[in-house]
Backbone of each chain as ProteinMPNN parsed JSONL, in Angstrom:
{"seq_chain_A": "LPPAMEPIPAKPLFYDLALNFVEFPDLTEKLEGGQPKQKGAGISGFVKGLWGWGKK", "coords_chain_A": {"N_chain_A": [[7.447, -49.531, -14.765], [6.035, -46.916, -12.865], [7.32, -45.462, -9.815], [5.708, -45.868, -6.616], [3.33, -43.449, -5.574], [4.048, -40.941, -3.213], [3.333, -38.892, -0.378], [4.705, -35.594, -0.016], [6.158, -33.126, 2.125], [4.804, -29.841, 1.887], [5.119, -26.355, 1.485], [2.635, -24.318, 2.758], [0.341, -22.28, 0.84], [0.482, -18.763, 0.987], [-0.857, -15.627, 1.066], [0.084, -12.208, 0.36], [-1.839, -10.05, 1.545], [-1.94, -7.554, 2.628], [-0.594, -5.84, 0.966], [-2.447, -5.068, -0.937], [-3.744, -3.058, 0.313], [-2.112, -0.947, 0.355], [-2.257, 2.116, -0.794], [-2.446, 4.818, -3.183], [-2.732, 8.24, -2.148], [-5.573, 10.471, -2.492], [-5.299, 12.982, -4.845], [-6.848, 15.086, -5.642], [-7.447, 17.604, -4.397], [-5.099, 18.96, -4.801], [-4.852, 19.34, -7.461], [-5.258, 21.374, -10.387], [-8.103, 23.343, -10.309], [-9.593, 21.053, -9.82], [-12.536, 19.108, -9.682], [-14.551, 20.708, -11.109], [-13.322, 21.645, -13.471], [-12.884, 19.355, -14.943], [-15.456, 18.603, -15.633], [-16.178, 20.66, -17.373], [-14.416, 20.154, -19.483], [-15.411, 17.765, -20.302], [-17.933, 18.427, -21.379], [-17.267, 20.189, -23.505], [-15.825, 18.455, -25.007], [-17.8, 16.722, -25.775], [-19.343, 18.414, -27.372], [-17.511, 19.041, -29.387], [-17.238, 16.53, -30.362], [-19.727, 16.157, -31.513], [-19.627, 18.04, -33.622], [-17.59, 16.936, -35.116], [-18.792, 14.602, -35.853], [-20.834, 15.579, -37.417], [-19.459, 16.533, -39.614], [-18.582, 14.309, -40.899]], "CA_chain_A": [[6.393, -49.166, -13.776], [6.443, -45.747, -12.054], [7.327, -45.734, -8.374], [4.46, -45.521, -5.939], [3.226, -42.042, -5.155], [4.058, -40.706, -1.773], [3.172, -37.469, -0.075], [5.874, -34.867, 0.468], [5.717, -31.89, 2.785], [4.801, -28.66, 1.026], [4.848, -25.107, 2.19], [1.296, -23.862, 2.364], [0.21, -21.01, 0.139], [0.186, -17.653, 1.883], [-0.914, -14.388, 0.266], [0.349, -10.904, 0.967], [-3.045, -9.253, 1.299], [-1.741, -6.178, 3.094], [-0.128, -5.028, -0.166], [-3.616, -4.504, -1.612], [-4.234, -1.886, 1.051], [-1.17, 0.162, 0.145], [-2.91, 2.848, -1.878], [-2.097, 6.226, -3.368], [-3.725, 9.182, -1.622], [-6.318, 11.243, -3.486], [-4.621, 14.269, -5.062], [-7.799, 16.041, -6.237], [-7.34, 18.946, -3.818], [-3.859, 19.596, -5.259], [-4.867, 19.516, -8.902], [-5.843, 22.647, -10.769], [-9.544, 23.351, -10.545], [-10.255, 19.862, -9.291], [-13.599, 18.498, -10.473], [-15.306, 21.543, -12.047], [-12.649, 21.738, -14.755], [-13.096, 18.097, -15.667], [-16.816, 18.64, -16.151], [-16.141, 21.542, -18.528], [-13.737, 19.468, -20.575], [-16.308, 16.71, -20.77], [-18.987, 18.996, -22.219], [-16.711, 20.68, -24.761], [-15.468, 17.259, -25.757], [-19.045, 16.214, -26.345], [-19.737, 19.305, -28.463], [-16.544, 18.809, -30.466], [-17.574, 15.223, -30.921], [-20.903, 16.352, -32.373], [-19.185, 18.693, -34.859], [-16.828, 15.969, -35.907], [-19.748, 13.63, -36.373], [-21.57, 16.266, -38.476], [-18.619, 16.704, -40.807], [-18.284, 13.035, -41.575]], "C_chain_A": [[6.85, -47.97, -12.948], [6.44, -46.089, -10.573], [6.017, -45.27, -7.736], [4.482, -44.052, -5.505], [3.353, -41.947, -3.636], [3.995, -39.212, -1.476], [4.49, -36.839, 0.375], [5.396, -33.588, 1.157], [5.798, -30.709, 1.825], [4.521, -27.428, 1.873], [3.447, -24.638, 1.805], [1.338, -22.502, 1.671], [-0.149, -19.899, 1.129], [0.253, -16.34, 1.102], [-0.511, -13.16, 1.078], [-0.847, -10.001, 0.664], [-2.857, -7.791, 1.699], [-1.299, -5.268, 1.948], [-1.3, -4.366, -0.892], [-4.134, -3.235, -0.93], [-3.219, -0.748, 1.052], [-1.699, 0.944, -1.053], [-2.424, 4.288, -1.961], [-3.156, 7.116, -2.731], [-4.419, 9.91, -2.776], [-5.679, 12.628, -3.634], [-5.563, 15.361, -5.567], [-7.611, 17.462, -5.715], [-6.101, 19.695, -4.312], [-3.882, 19.888, -6.753], [-5.639, 20.777, -9.263], [-7.342, 22.508, -11.013], [-10.282, 22.15, -9.992], [-11.346, 19.377, -10.215], [-14.29, 19.419, -11.479], [-14.689, 21.576, -13.436], [-12.886, 20.489, -15.616], [-14.456, 18.076, -16.351], [-16.842, 19.461, -17.44], [-15.539, 20.844, -19.733], [-14.653, 18.405, -21.177], [-17.353, 17.261, -21.738], [-18.424, 19.472, -23.557], [-16.299, 19.5, -25.638], [-16.683, 16.696, -26.479], [-19.468, 17.058, -27.544], [-18.824, 19.096, -29.669], [-16.868, 17.504, -31.187], [-18.739, 15.351, -31.89], [-20.506, 16.983, -33.697], [-18.476, 17.708, -35.764], [-17.766, 14.981, -36.59], [-20.51, 14.225, -37.559], [-20.764, 16.328, -39.77], [-18.484, 15.417, -41.609], [-19.351, 12.544, -42.496]], "O_chain_A": [[7.943, -47.999, -12.382], [5.645, -46.915, -10.125], [5.323, -44.398, -8.259], [5.519, -43.508, -5.125], [2.826, -42.776, -2.893], [4.528, -38.387, -2.217], [5.29, -37.476, 1.061], [4.351, -33.04, 0.807], [6.745, -30.593, 1.047], [3.776, -27.479, 2.851], [3.126, -24.574, 0.618], [2.241, -21.695, 1.889], [-0.992, -20.091, 2.006], [1.295, -15.99, 0.546], [-0.727, -13.079, 2.287], [-0.865, -9.285, -0.337], [-3.529, -6.903, 1.175], [-1.59, -4.072, 1.953], [-1.176, -3.251, -1.4], [-4.867, -2.447, -1.527], [-3.44, 0.29, 1.676], [-1.601, 0.487, -2.191], [-2.045, 4.896, -0.96], [-4.343, 6.792, -2.766], [-3.906, 9.952, -3.894], [-5.539, 13.357, -2.652], [-5.108, 16.459, -5.888], [-7.615, 18.417, -6.492], [-6.054, 20.924, -4.25], [-3.02, 20.609, -7.256], [-6.549, 21.195, -8.546], [-7.79, 21.68, -11.806], [-11.481, 22.228, -9.725], [-11.117, 19.242, -11.418], [-14.595, 18.985, -12.59], [-15.392, 21.541, -14.446], [-13.061, 20.566, -16.832], [-14.6, 17.605, -17.479], [-17.422, 19.056, -18.448], [-16.061, 20.92, -20.845], [-14.667, 18.18, -22.387], [-17.631, 16.661, -22.777], [-19.004, 19.209, -24.611], [-16.415, 19.552, -26.862], [-16.606, 16.258, -27.626], [-19.887, 16.538, -28.578], [-19.281, 18.99, -30.806], [-16.788, 17.39, -32.41], [-18.744, 14.734, -32.955], [-20.958, 16.556, -34.76], [-18.706, 17.641, -36.972], [-17.561, 14.585, -37.737], [-20.802, 13.548, -38.544], [-21.306, 16.195, -40.867], [-18.299, 15.435, -42.826], [-19.199, 11.488, -43.11]]}, "seq_chain_B": "MSEKAERDKKAITSYYSELNRFGQNGEYERAIKAANKILNLAPHEFLAFQYKVICLIELSKFDEAIRLLNGNAQFDNQLTFEKAYCLYRANKHDESLKIVDQIEDLDLRSKELKAQILYRLERYEEAAALYRDIVKNTDDDYEDERHTNLSAVMVYLDNEQTKDRIE", "coords_chain_B": {"N_chain_B": [[9.466, 38.639, -4.203], [6.917, 37.675, -3.407], [6.125, 37.214, -5.888], [7.715, 35.121, -6.641], [6.778, 33.192, -4.899], [4.256, 32.855, -5.909], [4.87, 31.831, -8.414], [6.095, 29.42, -7.678], [3.947, 28.14, -6.542], [2.303, 27.67, -8.719], [3.977, 25.996, -10.178], [4.124, 23.829, -8.461], [1.494, 22.901, -8.531], [1.399, 22.018, -11.19], [3.335, 20.03, -11.139], [2.087, 18.279, -9.411], [0.03, 17.384, -11.016], [1.463, 15.959, -12.887], [2.521, 14.024, -11.187], [0.226, 12.695, -10.341], [-0.657, 11.625, -12.786], [1.506, 9.944, -13.627], [1.572, 8.206, -11.464], [-0.956, 6.947, -11.6], [-0.624, 5.667, -14.008], [1.209, 3.765, -13.437], [3.863, 4.439, -13.718], [6.277, 4.518, -11.878], [8.921, 5.342, -11.312], [9.142, 7.768, -12.671], [7.113, 9.126, -11.396], [8.213, 9.405, -8.872], [10.251, 11.191, -9.443], [8.738, 13.471, -10.061], [7.517, 13.889, -7.579], [9.777, 14.486, -6.085], [10.475, 16.957, -7.225], [8.403, 18.532, -6.296], [8.85, 18.366, -3.523], [11.323, 19.552, -3.326], [10.733, 22.223, -3.774], [8.799, 22.649, -1.85], [9.168, 21.464, 1.062], [7.355, 20.551, 2.956], [5.18, 19.34, 1.89], [2.944, 17.042, 2.422], [1.38, 15.142, 0.95], [2.829, 14.708, -1.405], [5.074, 13.525, -0.36], [3.975, 11.21, 0.82], [3.047, 9.954, -1.505], [5.462, 9.413, -2.76], [6.626, 7.558, -1.013], [4.834, 5.429, -1.353], [5.214, 4.849, -4.048], [7.831, 3.839, -3.913], [7.337, 1.526, -2.469], [5.748, 0.166, -4.338], [7.719, -0.302, -6.186], [9.151, -2.153, -4.895], [11.237, -1.237, -3.316], [12.083, -1.405, -0.466], [13.953, -0.924, 1.599], [14.911, 1.567, 0.926], [12.595, 3.064, 1.207], [12.179, 2.832, 3.942], [14.425, 4.167, 4.901], [13.852, 6.728, 3.966], [11.505, 7.319, 5.407], [12.47, 7.213, 8.024], [14.176, 9.372, 7.964], [12.514, 11.536, 7.956], [11.001, 12.7, 10.27], [8.848, 14.358, 10.711], [6.775, 13.498, 9.075], [6.58, 10.889, 9.58], [4.991, 9.663, 11.667], [2.506, 9.71, 10.564], [2.379, 7.815, 8.695], [2.279, 5.172, 9.561], [1.268, 2.616, 8.956], [2.311, 2.168, 6.379], [5.046, 2.249, 6.963], [5.344, 0.083, 8.708], [4.632, -1.931, 6.954], [6.746, -1.852, 5.089], [8.894, -2.628, 6.725], [8.084, -5.178, 7.346], [8.254, -6.395, 4.796], [10.949, -6.16, 4.495], [11.854, -8.106, 6.015], [12.103, -7.493, 8.698], [10.635, -8.388, 11.095], [10.06, -8.217, 13.858], [10.461, -5.511, 14.485], [8.548, -4.427, 12.824], [6.178, -5.412, 13.906], [6.223, -4.115, 16.337], [5.693, -1.497, 15.615], [3.131, -1.719, 14.473], [1.732, -2.463, 16.744], [1.696, -0.124, 18.099], [-0.262, 1.365, 16.994], [-3.291, 2.931, 17.595], [-6.62, 1.727, 17.925], [-6.769, -0.449, 15.786], [-7.108, -0.536, 12.343], [-8.702, -2.2, 9.526], [-6.729, -2.776, 7.533], [-4.363, -2.675, 8.969], [-4.755, -4.71, 10.782], [-4.776, -6.867, 9.033], [-2.14, -6.799, 8.126], [-0.863, -7.224, 10.558], [-1.625, -9.836, 11.169], [-0.243, -11.186, 9.165], [2.382, -10.627, 9.902], [2.519, -11.924, 12.379], [2.263, -14.51, 11.51], [4.688, -14.858, 10.097], [6.366, -14.643, 12.271], [5.893, -16.959, 13.447], [3.896, -17.132, 15.318], [1.395, -18.703, 15.659], [-1.073, -19.239, 16.952], [-2.022, -16.697, 17.739], [-2.139, -15.468, 15.244], [-4.119, -16.992, 13.987], [-6.353, -16.392, 15.557], [-6.613, -13.686, 15.025], [-7.085, -13.708, 12.248], [-9.575, -14.982, 12.229], [-11.122, -13.052, 13.423], [-10.856, -10.979, 11.521], [-12.008, -12.133, 9.228], [-14.618, -12.452, 10.097], [-15.441, -9.831, 10.338], [-15.298, -8.525, 7.885], [-16.138, -7.722, 4.485], [-15.191, -8.174, 1.624], [-13.372, -8.393, -1.533], [-11.429, -10.241, -1.014], [-11.892, -12.547, 0.366], [-11.473, -15.306, -0.225], [-8.674, -15.507, -0.471], [-7.987, -14.788, 2.092], [-9.021, -16.884, 3.582], [-7.369, -18.863, 2.609], [-4.936, -18.04, 3.709], [-5.559, -18.317, 6.421], [-5.842, -21.062, 6.449], [-3.207, -21.82, 5.975], [-2.022, -20.97, 8.339], [-3.34, -22.702, 10.046], [-2.277, -25.146, 9.272], [0.278, -25.116, 10.405], [-0.35, -24.8, 13.084], [-1.632, -27.18, 13.531], [0.486, -28.982, 13.032], [2.151, -28.345, 15.186], [0.572, -29.119, 17.326], [0.355, -31.834, 16.842], [2.997, -32.563, 17.132], [3.31, -32.045, 19.829], [1.733, -34.019, 20.858], [3.121, -36.29, 20.158], [5.528, -35.99, 21.493]], "CA_chain_B": [[9.321, 37.534, -3.251], [5.59, 37.073, -3.523], [6.048, 36.717, -7.262], [8.349, 33.803, -6.639], [5.853, 32.282, -4.216], [3.173, 32.601, -6.866], [5.423, 30.945, -9.447], [6.28, 28.103, -7.056], [2.637, 27.534, -6.333], [1.869, 27.17, -10.024], [4.831, 24.862, -10.528], [3.731, 22.692, -7.622], [0.238, 22.369, -9.08], [1.635, 21.254, -12.416], [4.041, 18.795, -10.756], [1.095, 17.364, -8.839], [-0.727, 16.706, -12.071], [2.396, 14.926, -13.4], [2.605, 12.97, -10.171], [-1.031, 11.96, -10.409], [-0.716, 10.877, -14.044], [2.495, 8.868, -13.604], [1.159, 7.229, -10.457], [-2.087, 6.163, -12.105], [-0.155, 4.84, -15.135], [2.196, 2.799, -12.986], [5.242, 4.878, -14.029], [6.634, 4.93, -10.519], [10.195, 6.073, -11.302], [8.866, 9.148, -13.085], [6.3, 9.732, -10.335], [9.131, 9.791, -7.799], [10.92, 12.43, -9.865], [7.772, 14.573, -9.904], [7.368, 14.128, -6.132], [10.998, 15.176, -5.642], [10.41, 18.359, -7.65], [7.507, 19.228, -5.352], [9.467, 18.436, -2.196], [12.413, 20.538, -3.387], [10.146, 23.561, -3.639], [7.986, 22.738, -0.633], [9.509, 20.241, 1.813], [6.306, 20.119, 3.886], [4.042, 18.779, 1.161], [2.78, 15.666, 2.898], [0.841, 14.235, -0.07], [3.915, 14.33, -2.309], [5.914, 12.592, 0.397], [3.24, 9.947, 0.918], [3.047, 9.373, -2.84], [6.801, 8.906, -3.02], [6.786, 6.331, -0.224], [4.05, 4.348, -1.947], [5.922, 4.464, -5.275], [8.971, 2.989, -3.534], [6.765, 0.217, -2.127], [5.355, -0.48, -5.594], [8.957, -0.717, -6.852], [9.809, -3.088, -3.967], [12.449, -0.642, -2.716], [11.633, -1.245, 0.915], [14.994, -0.32, 2.426], [14.956, 2.988, 0.611], [11.397, 3.67, 1.812], [12.405, 2.904, 5.395], [15.379, 5.268, 5.125], [13.14, 7.983, 3.732], [10.593, 7.558, 6.537], [13.276, 7.504, 9.216], [14.794, 10.681, 7.834], [11.504, 12.594, 7.937], [10.208, 12.465, 11.469], [7.613, 15.151, 10.704], [5.721, 12.766, 8.371], [6.703, 9.487, 9.93], [3.901, 9.102, 12.475], [1.255, 9.656, 9.796], [2.466, 6.72, 7.729], [2.693, 4.003, 10.345], [0.964, 1.374, 8.235], [3.294, 2.023, 5.301], [6.352, 1.934, 7.528], [5.291, -1.297, 9.204], [4.619, -2.828, 5.794], [8.114, -1.898, 4.549], [9.711, -3.421, 7.642], [7.632, -6.564, 7.143], [8.823, -6.895, 3.55], [12.408, -6.193, 4.644], [12.09, -9.198, 6.974], [12.326, -7.023, 10.065], [9.281, -8.653, 11.588], [9.884, -7.73, 15.231], [10.294, -4.057, 14.424], [7.279, -4.155, 12.167], [5.111, -5.685, 14.881], [6.271, -3.074, 17.359], [5.003, -0.319, 15.084], [1.691, -2.016, 14.364], [1.149, -2.5, 18.084], [1.539, 1.244, 18.615], [-1.428, 1.993, 16.376], [-4.516, 2.827, 18.394], [-7.749, 1.318, 17.097], [-6.3, -1.101, 14.568], [-8.066, -0.638, 11.253], [-8.64, -3.498, 8.855], [-5.468, -3.046, 6.825], [-3.317, -2.931, 9.952], [-5.003, -6.062, 11.292], [-4.339, -7.79, 7.992], [-0.678, -6.81, 8.177], [-0.438, -7.824, 11.822], [-1.798, -11.288, 11.038], [0.863, -11.68, 8.335], [3.613, -10.559, 10.696], [2.443, -12.998, 13.384], [2.54, -15.755, 10.779], [6.138, -14.918, 9.866], [7.017, -14.813, 13.571], [5.475, -18.296, 13.894], [2.946, -17.04, 16.437], [0.223, -19.15, 14.892], [-2.324, -19.104, 17.72], [-2.472, -15.308, 17.642], [-2.474, -15.206, 13.841], [-5.409, -17.632, 13.704], [-7.402, -15.62, 16.232], [-6.769, -12.426, 14.307], [-7.744, -13.988, 10.968], [-10.996, -15.256, 12.473], [-11.717, -11.741, 13.674], [-10.922, -10.234, 10.266], [-12.978, -12.782, 8.34], [-15.955, -12.187, 10.619], [-15.806, -8.417, 10.265], [-15.088, -7.882, 6.587], [-16.909, -8.206, 3.347], [-14.539, -7.618, 0.44], [-13.068, -9.362, -2.589], [-10.264, -11.064, -0.667], [-12.321, -13.605, 1.289], [-10.837, -16.591, -0.549], [-7.25, -15.432, -0.126], [-7.889, -14.738, 3.54], [-9.224, -18.257, 4.055], [-6.13, -19.575, 2.277], [-3.947, -17.676, 4.723], [-5.955, -18.958, 7.673], [-5.51, -22.492, 6.32], [-1.75, -21.951, 6.146], [-1.787, -20.865, 9.774], [-3.842, -23.928, 10.679], [-1.34, -26.234, 8.979], [1.358, -25.092, 11.39], [-0.963, -25.062, 14.395], [-1.87, -28.61, 13.539], [1.792, -29.632, 13.187], [2.646, -28.16, 16.551], [-0.22, -29.941, 18.244], [0.735, -33.228, 16.61], [4.31, -32.746, 17.743], [3.088, -32.115, 21.273], [1.165, -35.319, 21.208], [4.155, -37.318, 20.004], [6.595, -35.833, 22.488]], "C_chain_B": [[7.962, 36.864, -3.415], [5.375, 36.561, -4.953], [6.625, 35.308, -7.359], [7.414, 32.773, -5.998], [4.719, 31.878, -5.157], [3.627, 31.6, -7.937], [5.573, 29.522, -8.918], [4.948, 27.372, -6.922], [2.121, 26.92, -7.635], [2.656, 25.932, -10.415], [4.403, 23.624, -9.745], [2.445, 22.063, -8.141], [0.502, 21.527, -10.326], [2.42, 19.972, -12.124], [3.074, 17.783, -10.142], [0.296, 16.661, -9.934], [0.152, 15.663, -12.766], [2.407, 13.71, -12.476], [1.384, 12.063, -10.254], [-1.064, 11.059, -11.649], [0.254, 9.689, -14.015], [2.09, 7.778, -12.615], [0.053, 6.328, -10.972], [-1.643, 5.239, -13.241], [0.878, 3.799, -14.721], [3.626, 3.173, -13.351], [5.859, 5.446, -12.751], [7.944, 5.707, -10.45], [9.963, 7.544, -11.64], [8.023, 9.859, -12.036], [7.2, 10.208, -9.199], [9.858, 11.079, -8.162], [10.001, 13.632, -9.701], [7.601, 14.913, -8.424], [8.593, 14.873, -5.601], [10.986, 16.651, -6.018], [9.525, 19.155, -6.698], [8.212, 19.43, -4.017], [10.674, 19.382, -2.169], [11.888, 21.946, -3.187], [9.437, 23.729, -2.297], [8.171, 21.465, 0.201], [8.393, 19.73, 2.727], [5.076, 19.558, 3.19], [3.866, 17.298, 1.499], [2.329, 14.711, 1.794], [1.917, 13.782, -1.053], [4.824, 13.3, -1.637], [5.263, 11.215, 0.479], [3.247, 9.204, -0.426], [4.395, 8.721, -3.149], [7.028, 7.584, -2.27], [6.054, 5.167, -0.892], [4.651, 3.905, -3.281], [7.086, 3.532, -4.952], [8.485, 1.59, -3.154], [6.394, -0.538, -3.4], [6.581, -0.988, -6.35], [9.748, -1.726, -6.013], [11.121, -2.549, -3.404], [12.163, -0.339, -1.248], [12.677, -0.575, 1.808], [15.059, 1.188, 2.195], [13.758, 3.706, 1.242], [11.59, 3.829, 3.319], [13.355, 4.057, 5.716], [14.684, 6.614, 4.991], [12.235, 8.322, 4.915], [11.374, 7.917, 7.794], [13.869, 8.903, 9.176], [13.809, 11.84, 7.867], [10.52, 12.427, 9.076], [8.879, 13.224, 11.433], [6.458, 14.432, 9.993], [5.549, 11.349, 8.909], [5.47, 8.936, 10.651], [2.551, 9.111, 11.759], [1.245, 8.481, 8.828], [2.887, 5.426, 8.432], [2.418, 2.693, 9.613], [2.007, 1.117, 7.15], [4.667, 1.634, 5.851], [6.397, 0.48, 8.017], [5.316, -2.28, 8.037], [6.025, -2.965, 5.203], [9.006, -2.77, 5.427], [9.373, -4.901, 7.507], [8.269, -7.165, 5.891], [10.35, -6.961, 3.601], [12.819, -7.269, 5.655], [12.466, -8.733, 8.375], [10.995, -7.15, 10.815], [9.041, -8.114, 12.994], [9.628, -6.218, 15.247], [8.934, -3.683, 13.85], [6.117, -4.332, 13.15], [5.053, -4.591, 15.947], [5.503, -1.83, 16.885], [3.499, -0.546, 14.972], [1.029, -1.97, 15.737], [0.996, -1.111, 18.701], [0.297, 1.929, 18.06], [-2.647, 1.814, 17.289], [-5.663, 2.493, 17.448], [-7.278, 0.734, 15.766], [-7.395, -1.103, 13.508], [-7.835, -1.953, 10.51], [-7.269, -3.776, 8.254], [-4.336, -3.339, 7.809], [-3.493, -4.303, 10.601], [-4.493, -7.114, 10.315], [-2.815, -7.939, 8.028], [-0.195, -7.512, 9.447], [-0.547, -9.353, 11.757], [-0.649, -11.888, 10.227], [2.186, -11.668, 9.095], [3.642, -11.703, 11.707], [2.743, -14.352, 12.747], [4.043, -15.921, 10.553], [6.913, -15.141, 11.165], [6.658, -16.17, 14.206], [4.627, -18.235, 15.158], [1.567, -17.396, 15.901], [-1.103, -19.014, 15.632], [-2.897, -17.696, 17.546], [-2.902, -14.962, 16.213], [-3.854, -15.776, 13.519], [-6.548, -16.827, 14.327], [-7.681, -14.329, 15.477], [-7.468, -12.645, 12.965], [-9.225, -14.262, 11.162], [-11.75, -13.952, 12.692], [-11.898, -10.967, 12.369], [-12.003, -10.818, 9.348], [-14.402, -12.452, 8.783], [-16.393, -10.755, 10.329], [-15.554, -7.746, 8.922], [-15.973, -8.508, 5.53], [-16.264, -7.567, 2.12], [-14.178, -8.731, -0.536], [-11.965, -10.339, -2.217], [-10.602, -12.216, 0.276], [-11.571, -14.917, 1.041], [-9.372, -16.605, -0.126], [-7.069, -15.446, 1.39], [-8.083, -16.129, 4.144], [-8.001, -19.117, 3.762], [-5.067, -19.293, 3.33], [-4.271, -18.318, 6.066], [-5.629, -20.451, 7.622], [-4.025, -22.715, 6.535], [-1.395, -21.891, 7.628], [-2.182, -22.168, 10.467], [-2.908, -25.12, 10.45], [-0.263, -26.3, 10.059], [0.833, -25.333, 12.801], [-1.129, -26.56, 14.587], [-0.574, -29.372, 13.78], [2.291, -29.542, 14.621], [1.893, -29.041, 17.526], [0.12, -31.418, 18.096], [2.062, -33.529, 17.292], [4.162, -32.907, 19.261], [2.606, -33.501, 21.688], [2.234, -36.419, 21.142], [5.176, -37.231, 21.134], [6.183, -36.271, 23.897]], "O_chain_B": [[7.869, 35.643, -3.546], [4.594, 35.645, -5.208], [6.1, 34.439, -8.055], [7.276, 31.648, -6.477], [4.29, 30.725, -5.19], [2.904, 30.677, -8.311], [5.234, 28.55, -9.594], [4.843, 26.168, -7.155], [1.583, 25.813, -7.654], [2.1, 24.952, -10.911], [4.328, 22.522, -10.288], [2.319, 20.839, -8.186], [-0.089, 20.462, -10.502], [2.205, 18.949, -12.774], [3.224, 16.576, -10.333], [-0.069, 15.494, -9.797], [-0.336, 14.614, -13.186], [2.317, 12.561, -12.906], [1.493, 10.837, -10.238], [-1.447, 9.892, -11.575], [-0.127, 8.565, -14.339], [2.242, 6.587, -12.887], [0.103, 5.109, -10.812], [-2.208, 4.161, -13.424], [1.365, 3.037, -15.557], [4.516, 2.324, -13.303], [5.953, 6.659, -12.562], [8.082, 6.622, -9.637], [10.505, 8.441, -10.995], [8.194, 11.056, -11.807], [6.982, 11.278, -8.631], [10.062, 11.949, -7.315], [10.436, 14.693, -9.252], [7.547, 16.087, -8.057], [8.469, 15.775, -4.773], [11.427, 17.5, -5.243], [9.838, 20.289, -6.336], [8.181, 20.52, -3.447], [11.007, 19.944, -1.125], [12.516, 22.764, -2.516], [9.469, 24.799, -1.689], [7.414, 20.506, 0.055], [8.466, 18.604, 3.22], [4.048, 19.328, 3.826], [4.539, 16.429, 0.946], [2.835, 13.593, 1.703], [1.929, 12.629, -1.485], [5.276, 12.341, -2.262], [5.906, 10.192, 0.242], [3.428, 7.988, -0.475], [4.461, 7.631, -3.718], [7.555, 6.623, -2.83], [6.585, 4.06, -0.986], [4.608, 2.72, -3.614], [7.298, 2.54, -5.65], [9.132, 0.593, -3.472], [6.684, -1.727, -3.533], [6.502, -1.984, -7.07], [10.864, -2.106, -6.368], [12.014, -3.322, -3.055], [12.021, 0.816, -0.846], [12.338, 0.239, 2.667], [15.235, 1.973, 3.126], [13.891, 4.82, 1.749], [11.205, 4.845, 3.896], [13.138, 4.819, 6.658], [14.896, 7.521, 5.795], [12.199, 9.464, 5.371], [10.985, 8.816, 8.54], [14.046, 9.544, 10.212], [14.215, 13.001, 7.812], [9.361, 12.062, 8.874], [7.899, 12.796, 12.044], [5.292, 14.717, 10.268], [4.516, 10.708, 8.715], [4.962, 7.873, 10.295], [1.567, 8.584, 12.278], [0.22, 8.187, 8.213], [3.744, 4.689, 7.944], [3.235, 1.772, 9.646], [2.52, 0.007, 7.014], [5.361, 0.795, 5.277], [7.359, -0.246, 7.769], [5.946, -3.334, 8.119], [6.448, -4.068, 4.857], [9.791, -3.567, 4.913], [10.253, -5.762, 7.547], [8.76, -8.293, 5.913], [10.972, -7.716, 2.853], [13.97, -7.332, 6.087], [13.071, -9.479, 9.145], [10.333, -6.159, 11.123], [7.958, -7.614, 13.296], [8.722, -5.722, 15.917], [8.266, -2.761, 14.32], [5.203, -3.51, 13.212], [3.977, -4.197, 16.397], [4.769, -1.203, 17.65], [2.698, 0.318, 15.327], [-0.098, -1.495, 15.876], [0.275, -0.929, 19.682], [-0.146, 2.948, 18.589], [-2.983, 0.702, 17.695], [-5.67, 2.931, 16.298], [-7.39, 1.388, 14.73], [-8.489, -1.614, 13.747], [-6.913, -2.71, 10.814], [-6.71, -4.859, 8.43], [-3.455, -4.15, 7.525], [-2.516, -4.976, 10.929], [-3.871, -8.104, 10.701], [-2.279, -9.046, 7.968], [0.757, -8.292, 9.415], [0.335, -10.067, 12.234], [-0.143, -12.961, 10.555], [3.005, -12.577, 8.954], [4.664, -12.369, 11.872], [3.38, -15.217, 13.347], [4.599, -16.993, 10.789], [7.982, -15.751, 11.162], [7.059, -16.48, 15.328], [4.633, -19.162, 15.968], [0.702, -16.541, 15.716], [-2.132, -18.712, 15.027], [-4.079, -17.519, 17.249], [-3.892, -14.262, 15.999], [-4.661, -15.124, 12.856], [-7.582, -16.61, 13.695], [-8.833, -13.929, 15.31], [-8.34, -11.865, 12.584], [-10.047, -13.827, 10.356], [-12.868, -13.774, 12.209], [-12.95, -10.374, 12.131], [-12.806, -10.085, 8.77], [-15.279, -12.204, 7.956], [-17.575, -10.496, 10.102], [-15.592, -6.519, 8.831], [-16.472, -9.626, 5.655], [-16.734, -6.539, 1.633], [-14.622, -9.87, -0.385], [-11.6, -11.188, -3.03], [-9.716, -12.792, 0.906], [-11.096, -15.557, 1.98], [-8.888, -17.559, 0.483], [-6.123, -16.039, 1.907], [-7.398, -16.505, 5.095], [-7.636, -19.986, 4.553], [-4.38, -20.206, 3.786], [-3.381, -18.802, 6.765], [-5.197, -21.036, 8.616], [-3.622, -23.674, 7.193], [-0.57, -22.666, 8.111], [-1.475, -22.671, 11.341], [-2.764, -25.986, 11.312], [0.07, -27.372, 10.564], [1.488, -25.987, 13.613], [-0.816, -27.122, 15.637], [-0.519, -30.281, 14.608], [2.782, -30.515, 15.193], [2.479, -29.635, 18.432], [0.17, -32.16, 19.076], [2.245, -34.567, 17.927], [4.786, -33.766, 19.884], [3.012, -34.059, 22.708], [2.249, -37.345, 21.953], [5.629, -38.245, 21.664], [6.984, -36.191, 24.828]]}, "name": "protein", "num_of_chains": 2, "seq": "LPPAMEPIPAKPLFYDLALNFVEFPDLTEKLEGGQPKQKGAGISGFVKGLWGWGKKMSEKAERDKKAITSYYSELNRFGQNGEYERAIKAANKILNLAPHEFLAFQYKVICLIELSKFDEAIRLLNGNAQFDNQLTFEKAYCLYRANKHDESLKIVDQIEDLDLRSKELKAQILYRLERYEEAAALYRDIVKNTDDDYEDERHTNLSAVMVYLDNEQTKDRIE"}
């Protein structure tokens, strides 16, 4: 027969929520061209994609 | 001279793109190296410095982050939350609280940190009051965890009150 259950003290759960608010700063202003360049790459990628699709 | 400045500027831009990529990919050691390259060329680049501090936090190198912040007084007062967080994780709760208390207009993240510090300092009444304030004034994905933390605070508040009654 197992011994009777009895409650034992337990440390309550406690989350480190502040860690979630440690975030990297936005570097966009330091990167070359910033957003406009990304847009260009997106369009050429799309066109290249179309050519590739045509060849297949 | 101006040619060198031009070259440095280009190098810094390319190091920033490395920094950005490594940071986003979670490659913090390599990100720190990229940040160091920027800071060697331009010691006043705040964003590179801030990035480096946060990488050290992600790597749990809190003592090193504290040393870095202490050694750079020109950036130090712009990263009070980060510094207080490092001190909190290094178990220097009193020092951490002192810094948080210097912040004017506590924002949410600083309140969250302050509540955690108060909990570690066993100042449960204050922690509970602060958590109630935070819960009332936020609407994010951490509601459940925040209630869990408030419950933990309440456990100790309850214990203290019970003890008072017994004594």
